[in-house]
C-alpha positions as a Markdown table, in Angstrom:
| # | Residue | x | y | z |
|---|---|---|---|---|
| 1 | Met | 3.1 | 200.8 | -18.5 |
| 2 | Met | 6.3 | 202.6 | -17.5 |
| 3 | Glu | 6.2 | 201.1 | -14.0 |
| 4 | Glu | 6.0 | 197.7 | -15.6 |
| 5 | Ile | 9.1 | 198.1 | -17.7 |
| 6 | Cys | 11.1 | 200.1 | -15.1 |
| 7 | Glu | 10.4 | 198.2 | -11.9 |
| 8 | Ser | 12.1 | 194.8 | -11.8 |
| 9 | Pro | 12.6 | 192.2 | -9.1 |
| 10 | His | 16.1 | 193.8 | -8.6 |
| 11 | Thr | 14.7 | 197.3 | -8.0 |
| 12 | Glu | 12.0 | 195.9 | -5.6 |
| 13 | Ala | 14.5 | 193.8 | -3.6 |
| 14 | Leu | 16.9 | 196.8 | -3.4 |
| 15 | Ser | 14.0 | 199.2 | -2.5 |
| 16 | Ile | 14.9 | 201.3 | -5.5 |
| 17 | Asp | 11.9 | 203.3 | -6.8 |
| 18 | Ser | 12.9 | 203.5 | -10.5 |
| 19 | Phe | 9.6 | 205.1 | -11.6 |
| 20 | Asn | 8.5 | 207.3 | -8.8 |
| 21 | Asn | 6.2 | 210.3 | -8.5 |
| 22 | Phe | 8.8 | 212.7 | -9.9 |
| 23 | Ser | 9.2 | 210.4 | -12.9 |
| 24 | Arg | 5.4 | 210.3 | -13.4 |
| 25 | Asn | 5.1 | 214.1 | -13.3 |
| 26 | Ser | 8.1 | 214.6 | -15.5 |
| 27 | Leu | 6.7 | 212.2 | -18.1 |
| 28 | Ser | 3.3 | 213.8 | -18.0 |
| 29 | Ser | 4.5 | 217.4 | -18.4 |
| 30 | Asn | 7.0 | 216.4 | -21.1 |
| 31 | Met | 4.3 | 214.6 | -23.1 |
| 32 | Lys | 1.9 | 217.5 | -22.9 |
| 33 | Gln | 4.5 | 219.9 | -24.5 |
| 34 | Asn | 3.5 | 220.6 | -28.1 |
| 35 | Asn | 0.9 | 217.8 | -27.9 |
| 36 | Lys | 3.7 | 215.3 | -28.2 |
| 37 | Tyr | 1.6 | 212.5 | -26.7 |
| 38 | Lys | -0.4 | 212.4 | -30.0 |
| 39 | Tyr | 2.4 | 211.2 | -32.1 |
| 40 | Leu | 5.5 | 210.3 | -30.1 |
| 41 | Gly | 4.5 | 206.7 | -29.6 |
| 42 | Asp | 4.3 | 206.0 | -33.3 |
| 43 | Ala | 7.4 | 208.0 | -34.2 |
| 44 | Tyr | 9.8 | 205.1 | -33.4 |
| 45 | Phe | 8.2 | 202.6 | -35.7 |
| 46 | Asp | 9.6 | 201.8 | -39.1 |
| 47 | Gly | 8.0 | 203.9 | -41.9 |
| 48 | Ala | 6.9 | 206.7 | -39.5 |
| 49 | Thr | 8.2 | 210.1 | -40.6 |
| 50 | Pro | 7.2 | 213.7 | -39.9 |
| 51 | Ala | 6.0 | 213.9 | -43.6 |
| 52 | Asn | 3.4 | 211.1 | -43.1 |
| 53 | Lys | 2.4 | 212.3 | -39.7 |
| 54 | Tyr | 4.2 | 209.4 | -38.0 |
| 55 | Thr | 2.1 | 206.7 | -39.6 |
| 56 | Pro | 4.1 | 203.4 | -39.1 |
| 57 | Asn | 4.3 | 200.5 | -41.6 |
| 58 | Asp | 2.0 | 197.6 | -41.1 |
| 59 | Pro | 2.8 | 195.5 | -39.2 |
| 60 | Pro | 4.6 | 197.9 | -36.9 |
| 61 | Thr | 8.2 | 197.1 | -36.3 |
| 62 | Val | 11.1 | 198.9 | -34.4 |
| 63 | Val | 14.8 | 198.5 | -35.1 |
| 64 | Leu | 17.1 | 198.6 | -32.1 |
| 65 | Glu | 20.8 | 198.5 | -32.4 |
| 66 | Asp | 23.6 | 197.6 | -30.0 |
| 67 | Tyr | 25.5 | 200.7 | -28.9 |
| 68 | Val | 29.2 | 200.7 | -29.8 |
| 69 | Tyr | 30.2 | 200.6 | -26.1 |
| 70 | Ser | 27.6 | 198.2 | -25.2 |
| 71 | Ser | 27.7 | 196.8 | -21.7 |
| 72 | Gln | 29.0 | 197.6 | -18.3 |
| 73 | Ala | 28.8 | 195.4 | -15.2 |
| 74 | Ser | 26.6 | 196.6 | -12.3 |
| 75 | Asn | 27.5 | 195.4 | -8.9 |
| 76 | Gln | 24.3 | 196.7 | -7.4 |
| 77 | Tyr | 22.1 | 194.9 | -9.9 |
| 78 | Gln | 24.3 | 191.9 | -10.3 |
| 79 | Thr | 23.9 | 191.9 | -14.1 |
| 80 | Gln | 25.2 | 193.6 | -17.2 |
| 81 | Ile | 23.7 | 197.0 | -18.2 |
| 82 | Tyr | 23.4 | 197.3 | -22.0 |
| 83 | Lys | 23.0 | 200.5 | -24.1 |
| 84 | Ile | 20.8 | 200.2 | -27.2 |
| 85 | Thr | 20.0 | 202.9 | -29.7 |
| 86 | Cys | 17.2 | 203.7 | -32.0 |
| 87 | Arg | 17.5 | 205.9 | -35.1 |
| 88 | Phe | 14.4 | 207.4 | -36.8 |
| 89 | Pro | 13.4 | 210.2 | -39.1 |
| 90 | Gly | 11.8 | 212.3 | -36.4 |
| 91 | Ala | 15.1 | 213.0 | -34.6 |
| 92 | Asp | 18.4 | 214.4 | -35.6 |
| 93 | Asn | 20.3 | 212.1 | -33.3 |
| 94 | Glu | 20.0 | 208.5 | -32.2 |
| 95 | Arg | 18.2 | 207.9 | -28.9 |
| 96 | Ile | 20.0 | 205.8 | -26.3 |
| 97 | Ile | 18.4 | 203.7 | -23.6 |
| 98 | Gln | 20.0 | 201.4 | -21.0 |
| 99 | Val | 18.4 | 198.1 | -20.3 |
| 100 | Tyr | 19.2 | 194.9 | -18.3 |
| 101 | Gln | 17.9 | 191.4 | -18.1 |
| 102 | Ser | 16.6 | 190.4 | -14.7 |
| 103 | Val | 16.8 | 187.0 | -13.0 |
| 104 | Asn | 13.2 | 186.4 | -14.2 |
| 105 | Gly | 14.4 | 186.6 | -17.8 |
| 106 | Lys | 12.6 | 189.8 | -18.6 |
| 107 | Trp | 14.2 | 193.0 | -19.9 |
| 108 | Tyr | 13.8 | 196.2 | -18.0 |
| 109 | Ile | 14.8 | 199.9 | -18.4 |
| 110 | Phe | 17.8 | 200.8 | -16.2 |
| 111 | Ser | 17.4 | 203.9 | -14.1 |
| 112 | Asp | 15.9 | 207.0 | -15.8 |
| 113 | Ser | 17.3 | 206.3 | -19.2 |
| 114 | Trp | 13.7 | 206.2 | -20.6 |
| 115 | Met | 13.8 | 210.0 | -20.5 |
| 116 | Gly | 15.8 | 210.1 | -23.7 |
| 117 | Phe | 13.0 | 208.4 | -25.6 |
| 118 | Thr | 10.5 | 211.1 | -24.6 |
| 119 | Ser | 12.7 | 214.0 | -25.8 |
| 120 | Asp | 11.4 | 216.4 | -28.4 |
| 121 | Ile | 11.1 | 215.2 | -32.0 |
| 122 | Lys | 10.2 | 217.0 | -35.2 |
| 123 | Ser | 6.6 | 218.0 | -35.4 |
| 124 | Pro | 4.5 | 216.1 | -37.9 |
| 125 | Ser | 3.8 | 217.7 | -41.2 |
| 126 | Leu | 0.8 | 219.9 | -41.3 |
| 127 | Phe | 0.2 | 219.3 | -45.0 |
């Protein structure tokens, strides 16, 4: 899935390997720490909190916000790179990710900014 949202026509044309073997290994080892893979995916959805073991509302929704200093032009990608944030109860600080819209109209993650979304979060409640 990460390859799908990181590798765009731009990265392919420029021979940029956005999600390479290092990225795969980093993601894998990071997700195995503290069994984070069991709950990290649900933690960003509305209603999910450490107290309810990151159980999201139904239907699952996510709120993303524009970052205050939103976009910057990229000469290499020939597009604007936008920063968006996500706030949720499992983290003390907002998470920031950079995205851009490719010529095919789809949105992609810029560079390795996805790493911020796999950072540690509060462990779910044991009770």
